[in-house]
Structures are given as structure tokens and as C-alpha cells.
KOLROLO-749270 format. One line per 5 residues: their letters; for each residue x, y, z of C-alpha. Coordinates in pm, whole numbers, plus 32768, in hexadecimal, padded with zeros to 4 digits. Layout:
N
a	X/Y/Z  ...
This chain:
344
mdtai	F724/93DD/DB25  F7E2/93A6/D9F9  F6F4/9438/D8E7  F7ED/93EB/D7C2  F777/927B/D794
scsla	F617/931B/D749  F65B/944C/D694  F653/93BE/D549  F4DD/9382/D569  F3BA/946A/D597
pfaia	F31D/944E/D6F5  F1EA/9355/D745  F0A8/93D8/D768  EFE5/932F/D887  EE6F/9377/D88A
tgdpa	EE16/937F/D9E5  ECC4/92B6/D9CB  EB9A/92E4/DAB7  EC16/93F5/DB9D  EB5B/933B/DCD4
gigpe	EC1C/91EE/DC91  ED6B/917A/DCC8  EDFA/9205/DB7D  EE97/9334/DC0F  EF21/927A/DD46
vivks	EFE2/9173/DC7C  F052/9293/DB8A  F0E5/9358/DCA8  F182/9200/DD44  F215/91C4/DC06
wlvre	F2B3/9324/DBF9  F33D/92F6/DD48  F40C/91C3/DCD6  F45C/9251/DB95  F5FB/9244/DBE4
vhrlm	F5DE/90E5/DC83  F519/9064/DB3A  F5D3/915F/DA5A  F49F/91B8/D9BE  F4A3/92A2/D89B
pffai	F3EB/93F9/D8C1  F276/93F5/D8AB  F15F/94EC/D908  F00D/94BD/D987  EEDA/9541/D8C1
gesra	EDC1/959B/D9A8  ED3C/9677/DAD9  EE6D/96C4/DBAA  ED72/96CE/DCD8  ED5F/9558/DCB0
lsaiw	EEB6/951C/DCE4  EEC5/962B/DE0E  EDB6/956B/DEA5  EE8F/944E/DF04  EFC6/94E7/DF16
dgpiq	F07A/9627/DF89  F1B3/9605/DEC0  F21A/96D2/DD93  F14F/96F6/DC7C  F190/97E1/DB5D
tiasp	F095/9845/DA47  F137/983C/D8ED  F0B4/9909/D7BB  F12F/97F7/D6B0  F1C9/96B0/D6BE
deaas	F325/9717/D66E  F341/97C9/D7C5  F322/9678/D867  F48F/95FE/D85F  F510/9746/D90B
vfdha	F411/971D/DA21  F418/95AF/DA52  F543/9598/DB30  F4A8/968D/DC3E  F321/9676/DC19
lpclq	F21A/95AC/DB77  F1C1/964C/DA3A  F04C/968B/D9E7  EFA5/96FE/D8CB  EE7D/9799/D984
ldmtg	ED15/974D/D927  EC1C/981F/D9EF  EAE2/9780/DA5F  E9D3/982B/DB2A  E95C/96FF/DC06
aitpg	E9DC/9691/DD59  EAEB/9598/DD63  EAC3/94A0/DE87  EBA3/934F/DE5F  EAA9/9221/DE4E
qpnad	E988/9314/DDFE  E95F/930A/DC85  E87E/940B/DBB7  E831/946A/DA62  E915/959F/DA76
garca	EA23/94AD/DAB0  E9C7/93DE/D99D  E9CE/94FC/D8C4  EB2D/9559/D930  EBB4/93FB/D8E5
lhale	EB0F/93E8/D7A8  EBBB/952F/D743  ED04/94C8/D7BD  ECEA/9373/D6F2  EC99/9454/D5B3
lgigl	ED97/9557/D5FD  EEBD/942E/D638  EE41/9397/D500  EE75/94CB/D422  EFC9/9515/D4BF
tksga	F046/93C1/D48A  EFD7/93BD/D319  F081/950E/D2E2  F1D6/9477/D379  F1B0/9585/D492
aaali	F1B2/944E/D57F  F26A/9312/D527  F172/9237/D5C0  F011/923C/D66E  EFDD/9190/D7B1
tapvg	EE84/9188/D832  EE0B/917D/D995  ECCA/90C2/D9E9  EB6E/915C/D9A0  EA14/910E/DA3F
ksqly	E943/9099/D923  E803/90C1/D9C7  E866/922A/D9F1  E8C7/924E/D882  E795/91AE/D827
sigft	E6B5/92A3/D8ED  E762/93C4/D803  E714/931E/D6C0  E848/9256/D67C  E7E5/9129/D59F
hpgqt	E931/9069/D58A  E963/8F1F/D62F  EAA4/8FB0/D6D0  EBC5/9093/D69B  EC64/8F9F/D5A9
efiae	EB4D/8FBC/D4A4  EB37/9135/D4DB  ECB2/9150/D48B  EC91/907C/D356  EB80/9158/D2C6
rcgva	EC44/9284/D303  ED6E/91FE/D263  ECBB/919B/D117  ECC8/901B/D184  EBC2/8F21/D137
rnnav	EB4B/8E77/D28B  EBC4/8D0D/D229  ED19/8D97/D1C4  ED40/8E30/D336  EDB9/8D0A/D3FD
mmlag	EDDB/8D0B/D584  EEF3/8C59/D60A  EF39/8C1E/D781  F0A0/8BEF/D7D7  F18B/8BC6/D914
pslrv	F2E5/8B47/D93A  F2BE/89E7/D8DC  F15D/89EC/D80A  F0A3/8AA0/D6F7  EF3D/8A41/D6B6
vplti	EE48/8AB5/D583  ECCF/8A8A/D5CF  EC3F/8A52/D466  EAF3/8AC1/D50E  EAD4/8BA0/D62F
hipls	E99B/8C1F/D6C1  E884/8B4F/D64D  E7AD/8A46/D710  E874/88E8/D70B  E73D/885F/D666
evpaa	E78C/8936/D53A  E8F5/88CE/D517  E8CB/87AE/D428  E7F2/8876/D33A  E8E2/8990/D33F
lsvel	EA1B/88C7/D2D5  EA79/889D/D184  EB99/8842/D09C  EBBD/8996/D03B  EBB3/8A31/D192
irtra	ECCB/8945/D206  ED9A/89A4/D0C5  ED69/8B0D/D0E9  EDCA/8B25/D266  EEE6/8A2A/D22A
hvtar	EF78/8B01/D11F  EF60/8C4B/D1F6  F007/8B9B/D322  F11B/8B13/D261  F178/8C52/D1CA
sltrn	F14E/8D10/D2F7  F23F/8C24/D3B2  F340/8C74/D2A4  F2FD/8DF1/D2A0  F2D3/8E27/D415
fgien	F3C8/8D20/D499  F4BC/8CC7/D397  F445/8B57/D391  F49E/8B0F/D223  F3F6/89C2/D205
prlav	F2C1/89B9/D304  F264/8880/D388  F0EE/8876/D3C7  F03B/875E/D46F  EED5/873F/D452
aglnp	EDBD/86C2/D565  ECB1/85E3/D51F  EB60/864C/D578  EAD5/8513/D614  EB71/8441/D715
hagen	EC8D/8354/D6B0  EC78/8438/D567  EB45/8372/D50A  EBB8/8206/D525  EBA5/81CC/D395
gnigr	EA55/8254/D393  E9D2/81A4/D4C1  E9B0/82DD/D592  E95A/83D8/D497  E9B9/83FB/D31A
eeiei	EA35/855F/D325  EBA3/84F7/D32C  EB68/841F/D1FA  EA88/850F/D136  EB1B/865C/D177
iapai	EC5C/8664/D248  ED39/8550/D1A2  ECC2/85DC/D04D  ED3D/8739/D0B6  EE8D/86BA/D12F
etlra	EECD/85FD/CFF7  EE7E/8725/CF21  EF56/880E/CFFC  F085/870C/CFDF  F04F/8714/CE64
eglni	F066/8876/CE83  F1A3/8893/CF27  F15D/88AC/D09F  F20F/87C7/D192  F0CC/8753/D25E
sgpya	F060/860D/D2F8  EF2E/8588/D3AB  EE23/8559/D3F9  EE96/84FC/D54D  EDDA/848C/D672
pdamf	ED8A/85D5/D748  EDE8/8554/D891  EF53/84E3/D826  EFC5/8619/D779  F00F/86FA/D89C
hgpar	F103/8638/D97C  F27D/86A2/D97C  F30E/85A5/D87D  F1F0/85E1/D798  F211/8754/D796
ehyda	F381/8733/D726  F310/86BE/D5C2  F238/87E8/D552  F255/8962/D55A  F0E6/8993/D575
alcmy	EFB1/88B6/D5A1  EE78/88EC/D4C2  ED4D/88B3/D5C3  EBD4/8887/D54B  EB46/8957/D640
hdqal	EB75/8A5E/D756  EBA5/897D/D896  EC61/887E/D7F1  ED69/8990/D79F  ED47/8A4E/D8D9
ipikt	ED40/8950/D9F0  EEAA/88E4/D9A9  EF46/8A43/D973  EE98/8ACF/DAAB  EF03/8986/DB76
lhfde	F069/89B9/DB08  F084/8B28/DAFF  EF69/8BB2/DBC5  F039/8CF8/DC1C  F0FF/8D36/DAF4
gvnmt	F024/8CCA/D9D9  F014/8DC5/D8B1  EEEF/8DEE/D7A1  EF9A/8E4F/D670  EECD/8E82/D527
lglpi	EF58/8E05/D3EF  EF2E/8E72/D28F  EF18/8FE3/D2DE  EFFB/90E7/D235  F051/916C/D387
irtsp	F0CF/90AB/D4C4  EFCB/9088/D5D4  EFE6/8FC3/D714  EF11/8FB3/D859  EF35/8F14/D999
dhgta	EE6A/8DE0/D9AB  ED82/8E33/DAD9  EC4C/8F17/DAF9  EBFC/9058/DBA8  EBEB/8FB8/DD0B
fdiag	EB09/90B5/DD97  EAF2/8FFC/DEE2  EC5E/9029/DF32  EC87/917A/DE8F  ED1C/9289/DF76
qniad	ED9B/9189/E068  EEED/918A/DFFF  EF03/901D/DFCD  EEFD/8FF3/DE5C  F01F/8F22/DDC6
pgami	F0BD/8FE5/DCAD  F168/8EA9/DC0E  F070/8E95/DAD4  F09D/9010/DA80  F21F/8FFD/DAA3
aairm	F21D/8EBE/D9C5  F128/8F84/D8D4  F22C/90A7/D8AB  F34D/8FB4/D87A  F2AC/8EF7/D789
aeeaa	F25E/9036/D6C9  F3B6/9089/D6C4  F425/8F34/D644  F342/8F57/D52B  F39B/90E0/D4E2
ryrst	F4FE/9073/D4D0  F4CC/8F4E/D3EC  F3EA/900B/D310  F4F4/9135/D327  F5FE/903B/D2A5
qadgq	F52D/8FC0/D176  F4F6/9127/D118  F65D/9170/D10D  F67A/902A/D025  F750/8F78/D133
plss	F736/8DF5/D156  F646/8D78/D265  F6DC/8CB1/D389  F645/8B4C/D3C3
């Protein structure tokens, strides 16, 4: 592998997630195709036994991130975290959850310090984390807190080759969505999204499209008034503030091919409105990227898949995409830090 293309950046940290899930497998498979996809050096953070439980290839423990680049060509570097419990693919336990949380916390610290250029997080089992006292809705909120970012200013974006979506509300019941929407929520998340598209992808004038909440975007108030009372006023305010934003659009007509050509990201009102189209289009290559952070954080847009862990059938496409998106963002940020103009 020609590491010259990647030596200008620190290596990437990959928190291995729950050791009983498919995180270790998709990390290993990503390392195996590092040359094909020209992946820059990365290192796993976690218990190396989770890697060796599903693979008999070369793993080399490292003492610090700066050792990863020299190891990467011939072995998968692993910053070792020792856990005492058993590691059995498909059988999560509390010790594994503690290891996953420790890996996540260490990865955040290394990325904040600049020892890692980006943090990629493999999936965790929330029920296992909750059993050991984890109180956040997910990894995104935990990372935001550790980075000193208010929860509303950390925005989840799901991205694939032809679509980026931002759910304005996430893990709440559908019945609670209308009450959760506000002009200020839409304004805050639209601004974070626009700034991040410029900072991470070099899009100098991001085009944002906003979905309606109701069928047919409310039909002028005949099928709900959220578009009239909340969404449209927010869009008008954002336009006055300089954003290139349009809508609200009927959600059922926003995601076909020709429609997607007219925006760089779609702001959606609730979880499934955003995730159904992204997973339909890019199920095996979708990336979850947290916007609004001082660090770069990406994650494959899938779960732990305990039911298939250890069977060597997990698709690494989303992990590979997460690594590649992290590199794209890191290079744009590095360019800006050097005072060079952004590419459009």
C-alpha cells in the first residue's frame, strides 16, 4: 500500500463497539481491503481477543496511536483494552459493554487531542450499556457531551453516495414529534448542517431541502398545520439569514433520483422519514456522521447484528464508507486549517 497519500494525517481511531457484535468483523474486513480502497491507516481500540475470536490474521498491539502507521501495512493495529469476561460472538454481556464504553471514551480523548485525525465508532448494544449505568440515548449524545457541545447542536446526518439526510427529531415516539418541532429547532439544526457541509465536504453554498411533516406537506393546512405554523416560518427566517434552503416539500416526492439532484441534504421531521430512504438506497454503505462537533466522528449506519456475529457474513461496506468519509472530512478540515481555499 502506498502510505504516502495518508501520512499527512494522524491515523484514525476505530472504537470496536460491543465485542460480541459485528464491529470486530467489519473492522477486520476493512483492514483486509485497505489497499483496494486506499484506506488511510487506522487502529482499533478494544480487546484484541474480540478480533482474534473471529479472525486468525495478524493483529499487533500498539502502545500509542503514532505506532499505527508503521504497523498498518502488515498487521491490524490494536490499542489494547483488557476485559476480564468471556468474548463470544453473538453473546453480549456487561463486561463487553464496559469495554465498548471505555473504547469510546478513549477514542474521543485521542481524537480531541489530535493523536487521531478522526473517530469511527462501531455499533454498541444500548440495552447492555444501559445495564451498566449508561444514561445517554446513544453514542452521539455521549460524544457531544464529552466534546462540550450542547445536545441540540450535535446533529446526526446519515449519508450515502447519492443522499444525505438529517432527522430533526430522532428517538422519540411518533406521537411526540409534532410537539417537539419548533422554529428554533429547525433553525439550529439547519445552521449546523449548512456549516458542516462546508467544513467537512467543501460545499460552499449548501442547498438544503426541508420535508413537510404531514402527507402532501399539509395541503395548505387541510392535513395538519405544522407546515404553516412552524416549518414554513423557519424556512423563511433561514432564508433571511442567508441559507440556501427550500420547502416544505411533500415527503413522498423528495427522494427519487431527479429530486435528489436539487439539494445537498434533506432535513426530515422524524427518524423514519430520514432513515427509510437512506437505508433503501444505501443499506450496505450508509454512514452516520455527527455534525457540529470539534472532532470528526463517523459510524456505519447499522447495529450490532448479534444474530449474525461470528458467522463471517457481515458486510463491511458501511464501515469502509465511514472510514472514507472521515478521511474526506479530515482532508477538507486540514485544507481549511492551512488557509487554502475550499473545493466546491
